[in-house]
TORKE-344227 format. One record per atom (N, C-alpha, C): residue number from 1; residue in one letter; chain; atom name; x, z, y. Coordinates in Angstrom, 3 decimals, always signed. Layout:
{site NUM; 'A'; 'A'; 'CA'; {X; Z; Y}} ...
//
This chain:
{site 1; 'M'; 'A'; 'N'; {+18.696; -7.662; -55.432}} {site 1; 'M'; 'A'; 'CA'; {+19.037; -7.610; -56.516}} {site 1; 'M'; 'A'; 'C'; {+20.007; -8.233; -57.505}} {site 2; 'F'; 'A'; 'N'; {+20.874; -8.628; -56.878}} {site 2; 'F'; 'A'; 'CA'; {+21.903; -9.682; -57.789}} {site 2; 'F'; 'A'; 'C'; {+21.294; -10.948; -57.347}} {site 3; 'G'; 'A'; 'N'; {+20.943; -11.529; -56.251}} {site 3; 'G'; 'A'; 'CA'; {+20.623; -12.572; -56.073}} {site 3; 'G'; 'A'; 'C'; {+19.054; -13.026; -56.768}} {site 4; 'L'; 'A'; 'N'; {+18.570; -12.170; -57.796}} {site 4; 'L'; 'A'; 'CA'; {+17.109; -12.746; -58.596}} {site 4; 'L'; 'A'; 'C'; {+16.332; -12.681; -57.882}} {site 5; 'G'; 'A'; 'N'; {+15.064; -13.615; -57.493}} {site 5; 'G'; 'A'; 'CA'; {+14.360; -13.273; -56.820}} {site 5; 'G'; 'A'; 'C'; {+12.969; -12.714; -58.335}} {site 6; 'L'; 'A'; 'N'; {+11.788; -12.925; -57.943}} {site 6; 'L'; 'A'; 'CA'; {+10.199; -12.555; -58.920}} {site 6; 'L'; 'A'; 'C'; {+10.562; -13.533; -59.891}} {site 7; 'P'; 'A'; 'N'; {+10.279; -14.811; -59.594}} {site 7; 'P'; 'A'; 'CA'; {+10.078; -16.049; -60.624}} {site 7; 'P'; 'A'; 'C'; {+11.623; -15.583; -61.659}} {site 8; 'E'; 'A'; 'N'; {+12.705; -15.411; -61.239}} {site 8; 'E'; 'A'; 'CA'; {+13.573; -15.205; -62.136}} {site 8; 'E'; 'A'; 'C'; {+13.541; -14.167; -63.126}} {site 9; 'L'; 'A'; 'N'; {+13.095; -13.045; -62.279}} {site 9; 'L'; 'A'; 'CA'; {+12.907; -11.908; -63.164}} {site 9; 'L'; 'A'; 'C'; {+11.825; -12.018; -64.204}} {site 10; 'G'; 'A'; 'N'; {+10.419; -12.503; -63.564}} {site 10; 'G'; 'A'; 'CA'; {+9.325; -12.883; -64.750}} {site 10; 'G'; 'A'; 'C'; {+9.879; -13.709; -65.902}} {site 11; 'I'; 'A'; 'N'; {+10.701; -14.463; -65.527}} {site 11; 'I'; 'A'; 'CA'; {+11.454; -14.932; -66.766}} {site 11; 'I'; 'A'; 'C'; {+12.718; -14.279; -67.837}} {site 12; 'V'; 'A'; 'N'; {+13.072; -13.384; -66.898}} {site 12; 'V'; 'A'; 'CA'; {+13.740; -12.889; -67.952}} {site 12; 'V'; 'A'; 'C'; {+13.148; -11.745; -68.834}} {site 13; 'A'; 'A'; 'N'; {+11.519; -10.966; -68.123}} {site 13; 'A'; 'A'; 'CA'; {+11.024; -10.436; -68.811}} {site 13; 'A'; 'A'; 'C'; {+10.283; -11.380; -70.226}} {site 14; 'V'; 'A'; 'N'; {+9.870; -12.295; -70.060}} {site 14; 'V'; 'A'; 'CA'; {+9.260; -13.039; -71.202}} {site 14; 'V'; 'A'; 'C'; {+10.587; -13.297; -72.053}} {site 15; 'V'; 'A'; 'N'; {+11.684; -13.546; -71.734}} {site 15; 'V'; 'A'; 'CA'; {+12.331; -14.174; -72.658}} {site 15; 'V'; 'A'; 'C'; {+13.072; -12.778; -73.658}} {site 16; 'A'; 'A'; 'N'; {+12.748; -11.615; -72.755}} {site 16; 'A'; 'A'; 'CA'; {+13.209; -10.352; -73.713}} {site 16; 'A'; 'A'; 'C'; {+12.077; -10.320; -74.299}} {site 17; 'I'; 'A'; 'N'; {+10.550; -10.421; -73.994}} {site 17; 'I'; 'A'; 'CA'; {+9.664; -9.933; -75.058}} {site 17; 'I'; 'A'; 'C'; {+9.915; -10.650; -76.319}} {site 18; 'L'; 'A'; 'N'; {+9.802; -12.394; -75.938}} {site 18; 'L'; 'A'; 'CA'; {+9.965; -13.052; -77.061}} {site 18; 'L'; 'A'; 'C'; {+10.961; -13.143; -78.108}} {site 19; 'I'; 'A'; 'N'; {+12.477; -12.448; -77.726}} {site 19; 'I'; 'A'; 'CA'; {+13.292; -12.090; -78.471}} {site 19; 'I'; 'A'; 'C'; {+13.079; -10.770; -79.341}} {site 20; 'F'; 'A'; 'N'; {+12.854; -9.785; -78.267}} {site 20; 'F'; 'A'; 'CA'; {+12.371; -8.545; -78.611}} {site 20; 'F'; 'A'; 'C'; {+11.182; -7.978; -79.302}} {site 21; 'G'; 'A'; 'N'; {+10.127; -8.393; -78.701}} {site 21; 'G'; 'A'; 'CA'; {+8.758; -8.284; -79.388}} {site 21; 'G'; 'A'; 'C'; {+8.598; -6.895; -77.977}} {site 22; 'P'; 'A'; 'N'; {+6.884; -7.424; -78.237}} {site 22; 'P'; 'A'; 'CA'; {+6.645; -5.560; -76.728}} {site 22; 'P'; 'A'; 'C'; {+6.635; -4.844; -77.570}} {site 23; 'K'; 'A'; 'N'; {+7.082; -4.382; -78.566}} {site 23; 'K'; 'A'; 'CA'; {+6.756; -2.503; -79.207}} {site 23; 'K'; 'A'; 'C'; {+8.576; -2.414; -79.435}} {site 24; 'K'; 'A'; 'N'; {+8.941; -2.738; -79.224}} {site 24; 'K'; 'A'; 'CA'; {+10.545; -2.768; -79.051}} {site 24; 'K'; 'A'; 'C'; {+11.275; -2.486; -77.724}} {site 25; 'I'; 'A'; 'N'; {+10.820; -3.034; -76.571}} {site 25; 'I'; 'A'; 'CA'; {+11.166; -2.987; -75.399}} {site 25; 'I'; 'A'; 'C'; {+11.392; -1.815; -74.568}} {site 26; 'P'; 'A'; 'N'; {+10.254; -0.824; -74.861}} {site 26; 'P'; 'A'; 'CA'; {+10.633; +0.642; -74.581}} {site 26; 'P'; 'A'; 'C'; {+11.586; +1.490; -75.034}} {site 27; 'E'; 'A'; 'N'; {+11.659; +1.378; -76.298}} {site 27; 'E'; 'A'; 'CA'; {+12.786; +1.576; -76.908}} {site 27; 'E'; 'A'; 'C'; {+13.942; +1.200; -76.638}} {site 28; 'L'; 'A'; 'N'; {+14.075; +0.122; -76.378}} {site 28; 'L'; 'A'; 'CA'; {+15.434; -0.432; -75.584}} {site 28; 'L'; 'A'; 'C'; {+15.649; +0.339; -74.384}} {site 29; 'G'; 'A'; 'N'; {+14.722; +0.199; -73.616}} {site 29; 'G'; 'A'; 'CA'; {+14.494; +0.861; -72.273}} {site 29; 'G'; 'A'; 'C'; {+15.198; +2.587; -72.303}} {site 30; 'N'; 'A'; 'N'; {+14.884; +2.848; -73.420}} {site 30; 'N'; 'A'; 'CA'; {+15.108; +4.157; -73.561}} {site 30; 'N'; 'A'; 'C'; {+16.639; +4.596; -73.617}} {site 31; 'A'; 'A'; 'N'; {+17.568; +3.734; -74.476}} {site 31; 'A'; 'A'; 'CA'; {+18.208; +3.884; -75.029}} {site 31; 'A'; 'A'; 'C'; {+19.367; +3.624; -73.861}} {site 32; 'L'; 'A'; 'N'; {+18.786; +2.217; -73.095}} {site 32; 'L'; 'A'; 'CA'; {+19.637; +1.909; -71.599}} {site 32; 'L'; 'A'; 'C'; {+19.651; +3.148; -71.091}} {site 33; 'G'; 'A'; 'N'; {+18.292; +3.709; -70.780}} {site 33; 'G'; 'A'; 'CA'; {+18.743; +4.787; -69.304}} {site 33; 'G'; 'A'; 'C'; {+19.811; +6.374; -70.128}} {site 34; 'K'; 'A'; 'N'; {+19.450; +6.126; -71.492}} {site 34; 'K'; 'A'; 'CA'; {+20.729; +7.530; -71.607}} {site 34; 'K'; 'A'; 'C'; {+21.988; +7.228; -71.868}} {site 35; 'T'; 'A'; 'N'; {+22.152; +5.634; -71.980}} {site 35; 'T'; 'A'; 'CA'; {+23.515; +5.480; -72.102}} {site 35; 'T'; 'A'; 'C'; {+23.652; +5.564; -70.478}} {site 36; 'L'; 'A'; 'N'; {+23.490; +4.984; -69.720}} {site 36; 'L'; 'A'; 'CA'; {+23.589; +4.714; -68.304}} {site 36; 'L'; 'A'; 'C'; {+23.666; +6.499; -67.901}} {site 37; 'R'; 'A'; 'N'; {+22.961; +7.606; -68.271}} {site 37; 'R'; 'A'; 'CA'; {+22.820; +8.956; -67.714}} {site 37; 'R'; 'A'; 'C'; {+24.146; +9.135; -68.044}} {site 38; 'S'; 'A'; 'N'; {+24.730; +8.919; -69.620}} {site 38; 'S'; 'A'; 'CA'; {+25.934; +9.548; -69.998}} {site 38; 'S'; 'A'; 'C'; {+27.453; +9.404; -69.677}} {site 39; 'F'; 'A'; 'N'; {+27.042; +7.961; -69.639}} {site 39; 'F'; 'A'; 'CA'; {+27.955; +7.188; -68.372}} {site 39; 'F'; 'A'; 'C'; {+28.596; +7.965; -67.027}} {site 40; 'K'; 'A'; 'N'; {+27.155; +7.677; -66.345}} {site 40; 'K'; 'A'; 'CA'; {+27.597; +8.841; -65.129}} {site 40; 'K'; 'A'; 'C'; {+27.796; +9.789; -65.269}} {site 41; 'E'; 'A'; 'N'; {+27.359; +10.602; -66.166}} {site 41; 'E'; 'A'; 'CA'; {+28.162; +12.097; -66.359}} {site 41; 'E'; 'A'; 'C'; {+29.478; +12.276; -66.415}} {site 42; 'G'; 'A'; 'N'; {+29.719; +11.105; -67.609}} {site 42; 'G'; 'A'; 'CA'; {+31.427; +10.990; -67.625}} {site 42; 'G'; 'A'; 'C'; {+32.187; +10.662; -66.224}} {site 43; 'V'; 'A'; 'N'; {+31.571; +9.615; -65.541}} {site 43; 'V'; 'A'; 'CA'; {+32.313; +9.508; -64.347}} {site 43; 'V'; 'A'; 'C'; {+32.231; +10.607; -63.521}} {site 44; 'G'; 'A'; 'N'; {+31.381; +11.497; -63.590}} {site 44; 'G'; 'A'; 'CA'; {+31.567; +12.480; -62.798}} {site 44; 'G'; 'A'; 'C'; {+32.219; +13.583; -62.792}} {site 45; 'Q'; 'A'; 'N'; {+32.367; +13.901; -64.416}} {site 45; 'Q'; 'A'; 'CA'; {+33.499; +14.487; -65.027}} {site 45; 'Q'; 'A'; 'C'; {+34.752; +14.273; -64.736}} {site 46; 'A'; 'A'; 'N'; {+35.275; +13.100; -64.398}} {site 46; 'A'; 'A'; 'CA'; {+36.454; +12.360; -64.607}} {site 46; 'A'; 'A'; 'C'; {+36.740; +12.713; -62.867}} {site 47; 'D'; 'A'; 'N'; {+35.971; +12.386; -62.247}} {site 47; 'D'; 'A'; 'CA'; {+36.087; +12.741; -60.811}} {site 47; 'D'; 'A'; 'C'; {+36.072; +14.658; -60.389}} {site 48; 'D'; 'A'; 'N'; {+35.498; +14.634; -61.195}} {site 48; 'D'; 'A'; 'CA'; {+35.827; +16.223; -61.004}} {site 48; 'D'; 'A'; 'C'; {+37.299; +16.835; -61.355}} {site 49; 'E'; 'A'; 'N'; {+37.628; +16.251; -62.399}} {site 49; 'E'; 'A'; 'CA'; {+39.094; +16.250; -62.847}} {site 49; 'E'; 'A'; 'C'; {+39.352; +15.932; -61.927}} {site 50; 'S'; 'A'; 'N'; {+39.913; +14.858; -61.417}} {site 50; 'S'; 'A'; 'CA'; {+40.850; +14.045; -60.540}} {site 50; 'S'; 'A'; 'C'; {+40.881; +14.844; -59.488}} {site 51; 'T'; 'A'; 'N'; {+39.578; +15.462; -58.881}} {site 51; 'T'; 'A'; 'CA'; {+39.919; +16.444; -57.497}} {site 51; 'T'; 'A'; 'C'; {+40.588; +17.756; -57.733}} {site 52; 'Q'; 'A'; 'N'; {+40.171; +17.933; -58.781}} {site 52; 'Q'; 'A'; 'CA'; {+41.020; +20.131; -59.748}} {site 52; 'Q'; 'A'; 'C'; {+42.034; +19.019; -59.238}} {site 53; 'K'; 'A'; 'N'; {+42.596; +18.289; -60.198}} {site 53; 'K'; 'A'; 'CA'; {+43.915; +18.316; -60.061}} {site 53; 'K'; 'A'; 'C'; {+45.086; +17.945; -58.554}} {site 54; 'D'; 'A'; 'N'; {+43.903; +17.089; -57.663}} {site 54; 'D'; 'A'; 'CA'; {+44.315; +17.256; -55.998}} {site 54; 'D'; 'A'; 'C'; {+44.878; +18.258; -55.468}} {site 55; 'K'; 'A'; 'N'; {+43.670; +19.258; -55.689}} {site 55; 'K'; 'A'; 'CA'; {+44.086; +20.334; -55.592}} {site 55; 'K'; 'A'; 'C'; {+44.648; +21.547; -55.634}} {site 56; 'D'; 'A'; 'N'; {+45.161; +21.195; -57.047}} {site 56; 'D'; 'A'; 'CA'; {+46.109; +22.069; -57.547}} {site 56; 'D'; 'A'; 'C'; {+47.681; +21.538; -57.060}} {site 57; 'K'; 'A'; 'N'; {+47.656; +19.935; -56.902}} {site 57; 'K'; 'A'; 'CA'; {+49.059; +19.781; -56.107}} {site 57; 'K'; 'A'; 'C'; {+48.900; +19.958; -54.980}} {site 58; 'E'; 'A'; 'N'; {+48.050; +20.453; -54.012}} {site 58; 'E'; 'A'; 'CA'; {+48.105; +20.727; -52.535}} {site 58; 'E'; 'A'; 'C'; {+48.563; +21.889; -52.738}} {site 59; 'E'; 'A'; 'N'; {+47.869; +23.000; -53.141}} {site 59; 'E'; 'A'; 'CA'; {+48.190; +24.334; -53.792}} {site 59; 'E'; 'A'; 'C'; {+49.681; +24.528; -53.970}} {site 60; 'E'; 'A'; 'N'; {+50.421; +23.803; -55.173}} {site 60; 'E'; 'A'; 'CA'; {+51.878; +23.960; -55.650}} {site 60; 'E'; 'A'; 'C'; {+52.630; +23.772; -54.359}} {site 61; 'Q'; 'A'; 'N'; {+52.265; +22.563; -53.214}} {site 61; 'Q'; 'A'; 'CA'; {+53.163; +21.935; -52.235}} {site 61; 'Q'; 'A'; 'C'; {+53.297; +22.991; -51.096}} {site 62; 'T'; 'A'; 'N'; {+51.539; +23.194; -50.979}} {site 62; 'T'; 'A'; 'CA'; {+52.073; +25.137; -49.896}} {site 62; 'T'; 'A'; 'C'; {+52.882; +26.063; -50.240}} {site 63; 'L'; 'A'; 'N'; {+52.182; +26.607; -51.235}} {site 63; 'L'; 'A'; 'CA'; {+53.284; +27.323; -52.088}} {site 63; 'L'; 'A'; 'C'; {+54.785; +26.975; -51.883}} {site 64; 'G'; 'A'; 'N'; {+55.370; +25.761; -52.033}} {site 64; 'G'; 'A'; 'CA'; {+56.690; +25.889; -52.706}} {site 64; 'G'; 'A'; 'C'; {+57.054; +25.679; -51.121}} {site 65; 'K'; 'A'; 'N'; {+56.447; +25.572; -49.831}} {site 65; 'K'; 'A'; 'CA'; {+57.258; +25.509; -48.737}} {site 65; 'K'; 'A'; 'C'; {+57.847; +27.132; -47.882}} 
//
């Protein structure tokens, strides 16, 4: 995972706890999860729209011939 081993992840966790505090970490994790979920949904919608446009173009070409 990004070339990080267990010691490095431990250091990152300790620094995060020192900066944000143990009570704030779950809130930050929840916010990050929601953000990633909405980003994935947005990317999925964009993919669906581009796929639909490609299908429409193919249909136009087929009907035009």
